[in-house]
N, CA, C and O atoms as a printed pandas DataFrame, in Angstrom:
     atom_number atom_name residue_name chain_id  residue_number  x_coord  y_coord  z_coord
0              1         N          MET        A               1  -15.805   19.386  103.549
1              2        CA          MET        A               1  -15.720   20.802  104.110
2              3         C          MET        A               1  -16.905   21.502  103.968
3              4         O          MET        A               1  -17.538   21.420  102.915
4              5         N          ILE        A               2  -17.273   22.156  104.861
5              6        CA          ILE        A               2  -18.500   22.939  104.680
6              7         C          ILE        A               2  -18.136   24.431  104.258
7              8         O          ILE        A               2  -17.254   25.122  104.770
8              9         N          ASP        A               3  -18.910   24.753  103.322
9             10        CA          ASP        A               3  -18.556   26.219  102.703
10            11         C          ASP        A               3  -19.328   27.260  103.515
11            12         O          ASP        A               3  -20.197   26.976  104.339
12            13         N          LYS        A               4  -18.952   28.413  103.220
13            14        CA          LYS        A               4  -19.391   29.542  103.935
14            15         C          LYS        A               4  -20.980   29.687  103.967
15            16         O          LYS        A               4  -21.642   29.876  104.987
16            17         N          LYS        A               5  -21.415   29.580  102.822
17            18        CA          LYS        A               5  -23.117   29.636  102.523
18            19         C          LYS        A               5  -23.542   28.542  103.524
19            20         O          LYS        A               5  -24.339   28.863  104.406
20            21         N          GLN        A               6  -23.092   27.312  103.466
21            22        CA          GLN        A               6  -23.587   26.102  104.210
22            23         C          GLN        A               6  -23.584   26.584  105.629
23            24         O          GLN        A               6  -24.627   26.585  106.283
24            25         N          LYS        A               7  -22.397   27.011  106.144
25            26        CA          LYS        A               7  -22.324   27.279  107.488
26            27         C          LYS        A               7  -23.402   28.513  107.927
27            28         O          LYS        A               7  -23.854   28.557  109.071
28            29         N          ILE        A               8  -23.686   29.298  107.115
29            30        CA          ILE        A               8  -24.628   30.429  107.563
30            31         C          ILE        A               8  -26.044   29.729  107.427
31            32         O          ILE        A               8  -26.901   30.034  108.256
32            33         N          LEU        A               9  -26.319   28.887  106.519
33            34        CA          LEU        A               9  -27.759   28.230  106.545
34            35         C          LEU        A               9  -27.912   27.417  107.716
35            36         O          LEU        A               9  -29.036   27.332  108.212
36            37         N          VAL        A              10  -26.904   26.780  108.251
37            38        CA          VAL        A              10  -26.866   25.986  109.501
38            39         C          VAL        A              10  -27.314   26.793  110.695
39            40         O          VAL        A              10  -28.163   26.467  111.525
40            41         N          GLU        A              11  -26.534   28.003  110.637
41            42        CA          GLU        A              11  -26.908   29.009  111.705
42            43         C          GLU        A              11  -28.311   29.686  111.462
43            44         O          GLU        A              11  -28.959   30.010  112.457
44            45         N          LEU        A              12  -28.736   29.881  110.420
45            46        CA          LEU        A              12  -30.166   30.517  110.174
46            47         C          LEU        A              12  -31.194   29.348  110.498
47            48         O          LEU        A              12  -32.217   29.596  111.136
48            49         N          GLN        A              13  -30.942   28.242  110.105
49            50        CA          GLN        A              13  -31.836   27.120  110.493
50            51         C          GLN        A              13  -32.118   27.088  112.085
51            52         O          GLN        A              13  -33.219   26.935  112.614
52            53         N          GLN        A              14  -30.986   27.252  112.668
53            54        CA          GLN        A              14  -31.347   27.200  114.302
54            55         C          GLN        A              14  -32.133   28.396  114.733
55            56         O          GLN        A              14  -33.041   28.255  115.552
56            57         N          ILE        A              15  -31.837   29.573  114.228
57            58        CA          ILE        A              15  -32.646   30.858  114.567
58            59         C          ILE        A              15  -34.052   30.613  114.139
59            60         O          ILE        A              15  -34.983   30.954  114.869
60            61         N          PHE        A              16  -34.241   30.052  113.021
61            62        CA          PHE        A              16  -35.772   29.975  112.462
62            63         C          PHE        A              16  -36.317   28.841  113.308
63            64         O          PHE        A              16  -37.491   28.930  113.667
64            65         N          ARG        A              17  -35.647   27.852  113.645
65            66        CA          ARG        A              17  -36.344   26.749  114.554
66            67         C          ARG        A              17  -36.749   27.504  115.933
67            68         O          ARG        A              17  -37.882   27.344  116.388
68            69         N          ASN        A              18  -35.846   28.290  116.557
69            70        CA          ASN        A              18  -36.057   28.893  117.870
70            71         C          ASN        A              18  -37.284   29.898  117.686
71            72         O          ASN        A              18  -38.254   29.789  118.436
72            73         N          GLU        A              19  -37.246   30.879  116.688
73            74        CA          GLU        A              19  -38.242   31.828  116.504
74            75         C          GLU        A              19  -39.652   31.282  116.185
75            76         O          GLU        A              19  -40.682   31.709  116.706
76            77         N          LEU        A              20  -39.586   30.341  115.317
77            78        CA          LEU        A              20  -40.938   29.661  114.934
78            79         C          LEU        A              20  -41.206   28.516  115.618
79            80         O          LEU        A              20  -42.091   27.793  115.160
80            81         N          GLU        A              21  -40.545   28.131  116.777
81            82        CA          GLU        A              21  -40.837   26.975  117.669
82            83         C          GLU        A              21  -41.106   25.779  116.986
83            84         O          GLU        A              21  -42.127   25.140  117.245
84            85         N          ASP        A              22  -40.223   25.375  116.064
85            86        CA          ASP        A              22  -40.365   24.202  115.195
86            87         C          ASP        A              22  -38.957   23.644  115.253
87            88         O          ASP        A              22  -38.106   24.134  114.512
88            89         N          SER        A              23  -38.655   22.672  116.063
89            90        CA          SER        A              23  -37.457   22.003  116.132
90            91         C          SER        A              23  -37.158   21.018  114.958
91            92         O          SER        A              23  -36.054   20.478  114.890
92            93         N          GLU        A              24  -38.072   20.796  114.091
93            94        CA          GLU        A              24  -37.650   19.972  113.001
94            95         C          GLU        A              24  -37.750   20.558  111.700
95            96         O          GLU        A              24  -37.715   19.894  110.664
96            97         N          LEU        A              25  -37.894   22.013  111.760
97            98        CA          LEU        A              25  -37.765   22.855  110.481
98            99         C          LEU        A              25  -36.484   22.635  109.586
99           100         O          LEU        A              25  -35.366   22.731  110.093
100          101         N          ILE        A              26  -36.627   22.390  108.480
101          102        CA          ILE        A              26  -35.497   22.306  107.589
102          103         C          ILE        A              26  -35.426   23.396  106.605
103          104         O          ILE        A              26  -36.397   23.508  105.857
104          105         N          LEU        A              27  -34.570   24.117  106.491
105          106        CA          LEU        A              27  -34.525   25.412  105.597
106          107         C          LEU        A              27  -33.508   24.967  104.420
107          108         O          LEU        A              27  -32.536   24.255  104.670
108          109         N          ASP        A              28  -33.781   25.403  103.208
109          110        CA          ASP        A              28  -32.759   25.489  102.170
110          111         C          ASP        A              28  -32.875   26.901  101.565
111          112         O          ASP        A              28  -33.626   27.768  102.012
112          113         N          TYR        A              29  -32.147   27.032  100.620
113          114        CA          TYR        A              29  -31.900   28.367   99.958
114          115         C          TYR        A              29  -33.242   28.969   99.398
115          116         O          TYR        A              29  -33.405   30.186   99.302
116          117         N          GLU        A              30  -34.092   28.143   99.072
117          118        CA          GLU        A              30  -35.416   28.657   98.398
118          119         C          GLU        A              30  -36.407   28.775   99.565
119          120         O          GLU        A              30  -37.483   29.308   99.296
120          121         N          SER        A              31  -36.227   28.412  100.646
121          122        CA          SER        A              31  -37.203   28.604  101.853
122          123         C          SER        A              31  -37.613   30.250  101.837
123          124         O          SER        A              31  -36.781   31.151  101.726
124          125         N          SER        A              32  -38.959   30.431  101.962
125          126        CA          SER        A              32  -39.454   31.751  102.138
126          127         C          SER        A              32  -40.769   31.712  102.989
127          128         O          SER        A              32  -41.317   30.682  103.382
128          129         N          ALA        A              33  -41.184   32.976  103.207
129          130        CA          ALA        A              33  -42.534   33.075  104.015
130          131         C          ALA        A              33  -43.643   32.346  103.314
131          132         O          ALA        A              33  -44.500   31.760  103.975
132          133         N          SER        A              34  -43.662   32.356  102.031
133          134        CA          SER        A              34  -44.677   31.768  101.369
134          135         C          SER        A              34  -44.684   30.148  101.366
135          136         O          SER        A              34  -45.653   29.489  100.988
136          137         N          ASN        A              35  -43.507   29.616  101.824
137          138        CA          ASN        A              35  -43.514   28.093  101.773
138          139         C          ASN        A              35  -42.993   27.580  103.132
139          140         O          ASN        A              35  -42.605   26.414  103.214
140          141         N          THR        A              36  -42.969   28.363  104.151
141          142        CA          THR        A              36  -42.572   27.971  105.467
142          143         C          THR        A              36  -43.566   28.232  106.443
143          144         O          THR        A              36  -43.956   29.381  106.649
144          145         N          ASP        A              37  -44.042   27.169  107.110
145          146        CA          ASP        A              37  -45.144   27.405  108.134
146          147         C          ASP        A              37  -44.624   28.158  109.312
147          148         O          ASP        A              37  -43.627   27.860  109.970
148          149         N          GLY        A              38  -45.511   29.281  109.514
149          150        CA          GLY        A              38  -45.328   30.175  110.673
150          151         C          GLY        A              38  -44.595   31.295  110.405
151          152         O          GLY        A              38  -44.583   32.157  111.284
152          153         N          TRP        A              39  -43.930   31.504  109.319
153          154        CA          TRP        A              39  -43.020   32.588  109.017
154          155         C          TRP        A              39  -43.986   33.785  108.275
155          156         O          TRP        A              39  -44.184   33.866  107.063
156          157         N          ASP        A              40  -44.434   34.527  109.135
157          158        CA          ASP        A              40  -45.171   35.607  108.922
158          159         C          ASP        A              40  -44.691   36.834  109.072
159          160         O          ASP        A              40  -43.521   36.840  109.454
160          161         N          SER        A              41  -45.263   38.067  108.878
161          162        CA          SER        A              41  -44.756   39.234  109.160
162          163         C          SER        A              41  -44.246   39.547  110.588
163          164         O          SER        A              41  -43.244   40.243  110.752
164          165         N          ILE        A              42  -44.863   39.086  111.492
165          166        CA          ILE        A              42  -44.523   39.418  112.819
166          167         C          ILE        A              42  -43.361   38.616  113.363
167          168         O          ILE        A              42  -42.475   39.110  114.060
168          169         N          ASN        A              43  -43.427   37.259  112.975
169          170        CA          ASN        A              43  -42.181   36.377  113.136
170          171         C          ASN        A              43  -40.987   36.795  112.332
171          172         O          ASN        A              43  -39.853   36.420  112.628
172          173         N          ASN        A              44  -41.276   37.649  111.215
173          174        CA          ASN        A              44  -40.020   38.060  110.422
174          175         C          ASN        A              44  -39.286   38.951  111.317
175          176         O          ASN        A              44  -38.086   38.746  111.497
176          177         N          LEU        A              45  -39.918   39.975  111.932
177          178        CA          LEU        A              45  -39.340   40.855  112.838
178          179         C          LEU        A              45  -38.354   40.234  113.841
179          180         O          LEU        A              45  -37.209   40.622  114.072
180          181         N          MET        A              46  -39.018   39.184  114.403
181          182        CA          MET        A              46  -38.106   38.322  115.326
182          183         C          MET        A              46  -36.955   37.723  114.881
183          184         O          MET        A              46  -35.885   37.712  115.490
184          185         N          ILE        A              47  -37.214   37.155  113.665
185          186        CA          ILE        A              47  -36.125   36.204  112.922
186          187         C          ILE        A              47  -35.037   37.369  112.534
187          188         O          ILE        A              47  -33.845   37.162  112.760
188          189         N          ILE        A              48  -35.429   38.462  112.010
189          190        CA          ILE        A              48  -34.280   39.501  111.452
190          191         C          ILE        A              48  -33.529   39.937  112.492
191          192         O          ILE        A              48  -32.324   40.121  112.325
192          193         N          SER        A              49  -34.215   40.193  113.876
193          194        CA          SER        A              49  -33.595   40.616  114.985
194          195         C          SER        A              49  -32.665   39.652  115.419
195          196         O          SER        A              49  -31.511   39.971  115.704
196          197         N          SER        A              50  -33.134   38.352  115.498
197          198        CA          SER        A              50  -32.085   37.360  115.986
198          199         C          SER        A              50  -31.018   37.293  114.955
199          200         O          SER        A              50  -29.896   37.307  115.460
200          201         N          ILE        A              51  -31.036   37.230  113.747
201          202        CA          ILE        A              51  -30.004   37.184  112.774
202          203         C          ILE        A              51  -29.044   38.202  112.966
203          204         O          ILE        A              51  -27.838   37.960  113.009
204          205         N          GLU        A              52  -29.590   39.473  113.097
205          206        CA          GLU        A              52  -28.743   40.735  113.490
206          207         C          GLU        A              52  -27.878   40.435  114.592
207          208         O          GLU        A              52  -26.669   40.639  114.476
208          209         N          GLU        A              53  -28.405   39.937  115.731
209          210        CA          GLU        A              53  -27.739   39.551  117.011
210          211         C          GLU        A              53  -26.599   38.586  116.772
211          212         O          GLU        A              53  -25.479   38.767  117.250
212          213         N          LYS        A              54  -26.919   37.583  116.034
213          214        CA          LYS        A              54  -26.155   36.398  115.922
214          215         C          LYS        A              54  -24.942   36.798  115.004
215          216         O          LYS        A              54  -23.830   36.338  115.263
216          217         N          PHE        A              55  -25.124   37.613  113.979
217          218        CA          PHE        A              55  -24.034   38.053  113.051
218          219         C          PHE        A              55  -23.459   39.321  113.252
219          220         O          PHE        A              55  -22.601   39.757  112.484
220          221         N          LYS        A              56  -23.927   40.029  114.365
221          222        CA          LYS        A              56  -23.463   41.361  114.803
222          223         C          LYS        A              56  -23.448   42.256  113.386
223          224         O          LYS        A              56  -22.409   42.664  112.866
224          225         N          MET        A              57  -24.655   42.461  112.913
225          226        CA          MET        A              57  -24.993   43.247  111.781
226          227         C          MET        A              57  -26.185   43.902  111.918
227          228         O          MET        A              57  -26.915   43.620  112.869
228          229         N          SER        A              58  -26.545   44.863  110.989
229          230        CA          SER        A              58  -27.858   45.264  110.866
230          231         C          SER        A              58  -28.109   45.205  109.292
231          232         O          SER        A              58  -27.285   45.449  108.411
232          233         N          PHE        A              59  -29.604   44.777  109.130
233          234        CA          PHE        A              59  -30.055   44.896  107.730
234          235         C          PHE        A              59  -30.745   46.106  107.424
235          236         O          PHE        A              59  -31.633   46.579  108.134
236          237         N          PRO        A              60  -30.266   46.677  106.200
237          238        CA          PRO        A              60  -30.944   47.835  105.919
238          239         C          PRO        A              60  -32.443   47.450  105.489
239          240         O          PRO        A              60  -32.716   46.341  105.030
240          241         N          ILE        A              61  -33.346   48.424  105.672
241          242        CA          ILE        A              61  -34.703   48.148  105.500
242          243         C          ILE        A              61  -34.923   47.543  104.090
243          244         O          ILE        A              61  -35.690   46.589  103.953
244          245         N          GLU        A              62  -34.309   48.047  103.115
245          246        CA          GLU        A              62  -34.618   47.612  101.621
246          247         C          GLU        A              62  -34.071   46.158  101.568
247          248         O          GLU        A              62  -34.783   45.367  100.950
248          249         N          VAL        A              63  -33.016   45.713  102.070
249          250        CA          VAL        A              63  -32.667   44.330  102.132
250          251         C          VAL        A              63  -33.844   43.483  102.703
251          252         O          VAL        A              63  -34.251   42.496  102.089
252          253         N          ILE        A              64  -34.390   43.887  103.902
253          254        CA          ILE        A              64  -35.283   43.105  104.509
254          255         C          ILE        A              64  -36.477   42.966  103.543
255          256         O          ILE        A              64  -36.871   41.826  103.297
256          257         N          PHE        A              65  -37.104   44.052  102.960
257          258        CA          PHE        A              65  -38.169   44.037  102.085
258          259         C          PHE        A              65  -37.876   43.270  100.800
259          260         O          PHE        A              65  -38.753   42.572  100.291
260          261         N          GLU        A              66  -36.690   43.383  100.279
261          262        CA          GLU        A              66  -36.251   42.724   98.990
262          263         C          GLU        A              66  -35.884   41.379   98.967
263          264         O          GLU        A              66  -35.908   40.736   97.918
264          265         N          ALA        A              67  -35.508   40.843  100.162
265          266        CA          ALA        A              67  -35.043   39.574  100.150
266          267         C          ALA        A              67  -36.354   38.709   99.988
267          268         O          ALA        A              67  -37.375   38.868  100.658
268          269         N          GLU        A              68  -36.169   37.772   98.994
269          270        CA          GLU        A              68  -37.302   36.863   98.671
270          271         C          GLU        A              68  -37.131   35.406   99.246
271          272         O          GLU        A              68  -38.065   34.611   99.138
272          273         N          ASN        A              69  -36.082   35.086   99.786
273          274        CA          ASN        A              69  -36.038   33.673  100.489
274          275         C          ASN        A              69  -34.692   33.744  101.250
275          276         O          ASN        A              69  -33.964   34.736  101.203
276          277         N          VAL        A              70  -34.437   32.727  101.890
277          278        CA          VAL        A              70  -33.257   32.343  102.746
278          279         C          VAL        A              70  -31.992   32.499  101.971
279          280         O          VAL        A              70  -31.017   32.930  102.587
280          281         N          GLY        A              71  -31.877   32.226  100.780
281          282        CA          GLY        A              71  -30.730   32.355   99.870
282          283         C          GLY        A              71  -30.265   33.908   99.769
283          284         O          GLY        A              71  -29.083   34.246   99.827
284          285         N          ASP        A              72  -31.265   34.736   99.623
285          286        CA          ASP        A              72  -30.931   36.194   99.550
286          287         C          ASP        A              72  -30.339   36.732  100.858
287          288         O          ASP        A              72  -29.485   37.617  100.898
288          289         N          LEU        A              73  -30.920   36.060  102.025
289          290        CA          LEU        A              73  -30.342   36.462  103.279
290          291         C          LEU        A              73  -28.924   35.982  103.540
291          292         O          LEU        A              73  -28.056   36.655  104.097
292          293         N          ILE        A              74  -28.787   34.765  103.084
293          294        CA          ILE        A              74  -27.456   34.153  103.047
294          295         C          ILE        A              74  -26.429   35.077  102.319
295          296         O          ILE        A              74  -25.384   35.451  102.852
296          297         N          ASP        A              75  -26.805   35.402  101.089
297          298        CA          ASP        A              75  -25.933   36.180  100.238
298          299         C          ASP        A              75  -25.664   37.535  100.872
299          300         O          ASP        A              75  -24.603   38.130  100.683
300          301         N          TYR        A              76  -26.525   37.950  101.536
301          302        CA          TYR        A              76  -26.147   39.443  102.153
302          303         C          TYR        A              76  -25.310   39.189  103.413
303          304         O          TYR        A              76  -24.292   39.849  103.621
304          305         N          ILE        A              77  -25.701   38.311  104.190
305          306        CA          ILE        A              77  -24.745   38.010  105.407
306          307         C          ILE        A              77  -23.339   37.759  104.919
307          308         O          ILE        A              77  -22.365   38.400  105.314
308          309         N          GLU        A              78  -23.303   36.854  104.098
309          310        CA          GLU        A              78  -21.878   36.413  103.559
310          311         C          GLU        A              78  -21.084   37.732  103.095
311          312         O          GLU        A              78  -19.940   37.987  103.471
312          313         N          LYS        A              79  -21.745   38.433  102.340
313          314        CA          LYS        A              79  -21.034   39.554  101.748
314          315         C          LYS        A              79  -20.691   40.701  102.910
315          316         O          LYS        A              79  -19.660   41.369  102.830
316          317         N          LYS        A              80  -21.536   40.850  103.872
317          318        CA          LYS        A              80  -21.296   41.885  104.991
318          319         C          LYS        A              80  -20.559   41.260  106.121
319          320         O          LYS        A              80  -20.019   42.042  106.902
320          321         N          SER        A              81  -20.452   40.073  106.326
321          322        CA          SER        A              81  -19.917   39.521  107.578
322          323         C          SER        A              81  -18.378   39.161  107.369
323          324         O          SER        A              81  -17.546   39.247  108.272
324          325         N          GLY        A              82  -18.158   38.830  106.327
325          326        CA          GLY        A              82  -16.710   38.379  105.966
326          327         C          GLY        A              82  -16.539   36.932  106.680
327          328         O          GLY        A              82  -15.476   36.578  107.190
328          329         N          ILE        A              83  -17.608   36.210  106.658
329          330        CA          ILE        A              83  -17.343   34.750  107.134
330          331         C          ILE        A              83  -16.630   33.955  106.255
331          332         O          ILE        A              83  -16.374   32.786  106.548
């Protein structure tokens, strides 16, 4: 059985693949802008926008700046979305 965090990770991976135009991209909880090709400040805006649309939520600016990796995004989404 897939847990909540894994379900969110699968959804995020698809968003990142679409936004970064990399159909083979594999994300994990430690994936970050510093270790993921193409994830720069411009693409980050598009990624966050797509995540907000998918999960029908908004990220406060401090969450966007303080999130260090995909795991931090997953934790916030899980907490706020009630998935």
